[in-house]
N, C-alpha and C positions, 0 to 999 in steps of 0.2 A: 621586300625584304633583301633580294641582292644588292641592294645599295649600303647594306650595313656591312657587306666584306672588308671597309679598309677601315672600319670604326673603333676596334680593338684599343685605341691610344687612349680614346677618355675613359677607361675602364683601370688605368694606370698599369697595363701589362708592358713594361719596359721592354722587357724579354720577348714578348710577342709582335716580332714586326713583319713579318712577312707572311703569305699567303695562308700555308696552314695555320700556323698559330693564329691570326687573325680569325679566320674561320671557327676555329675552336673558340676562343676566348670570347666570340661574339655567340658561339652557341650556349655556351656555359651560361652567359648573361641573359640572352632570351627567355634560355625554357629553366632555368633555376635545375639544373638538372645533371648531375655527372654520371648518369646511366649511358653506356654504350650496348645498344640491342644487337646481337650478333645473328644474322640473315643467313643461317646455315641448315638449308632444308632437307632433311634425310627423305629421299622418296618413298621410303618404306613406313613412315608415320604422316605423310602429308592426309586429310580429309578427302574423302573418296569421290567428291564432289570437283575438287580439285586434279586427281590423277587421271581424270579424264579428258582434261583440258590439252589444246593443242602444247601450249607452253606452261607446264604445270608449275614449274619452279619458279617461273615470271610472277605468274600470278597467284600463288601465292605469298609471294616477296611484296607484292605489289598491294593485297591486304593488309598484311603485315606493317609494313611502310605508314600506309593510311592511317592504321590503326595506335600506332605508336610512337611517331614521330614528334607529337608534341608533349613527349616525356622523356627524349632524348637527347644526348649532347651529341650523339654522332652512331654510324649505322657501320656493323665490319662484316665483311663477308670472307667467310674462308675456301678460298680458291679448290679446294678437293671437293667439296661437295657438289663442284659443278664438272670441272675438268672429269670427274671419275666416271658421269654420265655421259659424257662428250655435249654437255651445256654451257660450253663457253659464252656461247651466241647470248643464252639467256641470264648471265653473269654482264657482261655487258649494257643488255637492258634493262636489268637491274639498278647497276649503277646510274645509267642516264635517268632512270625513272627517279630515285630517291634524291638525285642533284635537282631534277625538276620539281619534284614535289616542295623539297626543302632545300632552298638553294644557299641557305647560309651556313648548312651544317656537313661538317665533313664526312665522307666516306671511306672507308680504310679496306684496302686488301690485304687480307692475311694470306700471303702466299710464302713466308719465310725464307727468301730467295738468298741467295749466297754462293759466288762464281768468281771466275776471275776475267779481266782483260774485256776483252769484246761479246763475253759470253754474259758477262754483269751488266753489260751496256745494253744488250737485248731483253734483260728481264727488267731493267729500268722503262725502258722502250712498252715494254710490253703491259706495266703496272701503269705508266702514267699517261700513254700515249692513245694503247687499243683499250684498256679499259676505262681511263679517266679519273682512276682513284687520287683522292687527295692524299692520301698517304699508304704505305707500304711498310709491311714489316721484313726486315731484314735478320740473317744470321750475321753477324761481324765477327765471328769465330777463326776466319780466313785471314782477318787484318784489313785495315782501313782502305787499301786499294780496291776490297771488293765492293765495298760501302761506297766510295765516291761515285761510280758512275749516277748512282741515284738521289746521293746530296746534290750534285751538278745539277739538278732539277730544284732552283732555289725555290718556289712558290710550293714546293709539295713535303710532304713529310716523311720522313724516313725513322721507323720506330724499329730500334735494333732491340735484339733479343740478349735480356742479361740474365735473370734469375725466373726461371718456369716452373709451374705446379705439378709437374708430373713426378710420379715417385722417385724415376731414375736421377732426375736431376741433377742433383748433388754430387753422383760420380765425378762429374767435371766440372760443373758450376761453382762447388764448395771446396776445392783443390786448394791447397793453398799455394800462391806462388810471390815468395818474397813477405812482404808484412800484412797482408791478407789473400782471401778468395780469388778466384780469377773474378767473378760475376763482379766484384766491387772493381777490379782494374779495369771491368768493359763501360763502369758508369765514370770511373774517372777521366779514362780517354775521351770520351764522351763527352763530357763538357769541358774536358781542359784544350783538348787537341783535333777533335774533332768536329765541332758545331759551327764553325764560319759561317755556313749559312743562315745558322738559327732555324733550323728547322730538324732537328734530333729529337726524338722521344726514346722512351724506353720500356719495353714488357718485362713487367715483373709480378709473379703471379701470388694472387690472395692467398694460397696456404703458407704462406713463409712472411708473417707480418714482421718480422723480426729484420729480415734481410728488405722488407720493403720500407723500414724506418731507416735502416744505414743507407740503404739508396739515395731517398729522400735528401738525408744529410747530406750527402757528395754532389747529389746534384742542383741541387736548391730548388730553384721553379720549374725546371724542366718537366714538359708532361708525362705520365708516366701512364699505359696501359695495363689493365689490371686484369686478366681472367682468374676463374677460378671459383667467382660468387653463383650460388644458383644449385644447379646439378652436384658440383664438383665438394660444395659442403665448407668453403671458405668464409670467414667471419667478419661480417659487413663493418661492424664497430671497429675491428682490429684494424681493419684497413684504411679505414678511415683517420684513425686514431693516428695510424702511423705515415698514412701515405700525402693526405692534405700538403697542400703547397703553403707559402706565408699568407696569402690572400686566402686562403679557405677553399681551395680550387685543386686544380692541378692533375685531377684524375679522369679516366676514362676505366668506368668498372663498366667490364662487360659480363652479359647475362645472355645466354643462346637458347638452352631449350629450353629452361622454365617459364620462359616466355612464350618461344612459339609454340609449344604443347602443352599452353595451359588450359587450353580448351580442346574437343572433339568436335569434328562434322561440322555442322553448321554455325555453331557458337565460336570457332576456334579466333577469327579477328577480334572478338569483343572481349574474349577470354585475355587474350594477347593484351587489349589496350587495360583492360584491368590489372593485369598482371606488372605490365610497365608504370603505371602510374603507382602502383604500390610501391615497385620498387624506389622510382623517383623518390616517396613521399618517405620514404624508412630511411633514405639516403639520405635526407634534407636533414628531418629529423636526428640522426645520429651527427650529422654534423655541426646542428645547434647546439647537440649536447656537447661534441667535442670542444667547439670553441669558448663554451661555458665553463669547462674543467678548465683547459688550458687558461684562461682569465683567471679563473680563482686561485 
């Protein structure tokens, strides 16, 4: 599969011209999936037989990766679940295992970094060189100079926080600035001014489909990472209706807890596999319905 990394041009994605975009386009095509599996293991929720393992987070993740990888377009790891318990080494090993098991699939480090100058460069180095992630989430609200150390890694993805799903997100992101809310300014600047290396994507939460629709209208076929489906209660049909790009893809729909903890104890990996397959199939059924509706 590794040989497929440069083949996205045959799928017609003119905008997808570098490493991260290629891997994502290839993964969408090979697996016919827009599902992103979040690997955010809570030590308090691990099966008892995993808790006693020398590297419990890694072992849990390894089995989840094996069980769900055929149904996903990407994996996403939230760094706090590892750093909070001193398990950064297991984070490194999980990313390495995922890239080994599914070499064509992008692995996203959800770190939401954002700082100035040399500090931003160290954060970029951490994400891409220490952890080996294909993409990282970045907070752009300090300005583009805090983003460039990440975008300078031209073969890696930089996923900017745009419109999030948390209850207080509108306190700032919906503030009117000129002719539109702040989050729309982020989308405009991303597509117009900041994407010189063609490696940007945006985070837009599933709980605000109107915002998702507006962002899609601004950024065209730029990929969007969409959290909020599953335990957070986002409307999957609305996400697909509002967020698909012109080719019927363009989304990484993240689900974490609803897949990771679909089962208990010995059946956790099998249950996660069935749940991931179910999400993949539900997404594809809704995609097909959305396509039929748009044609009619």
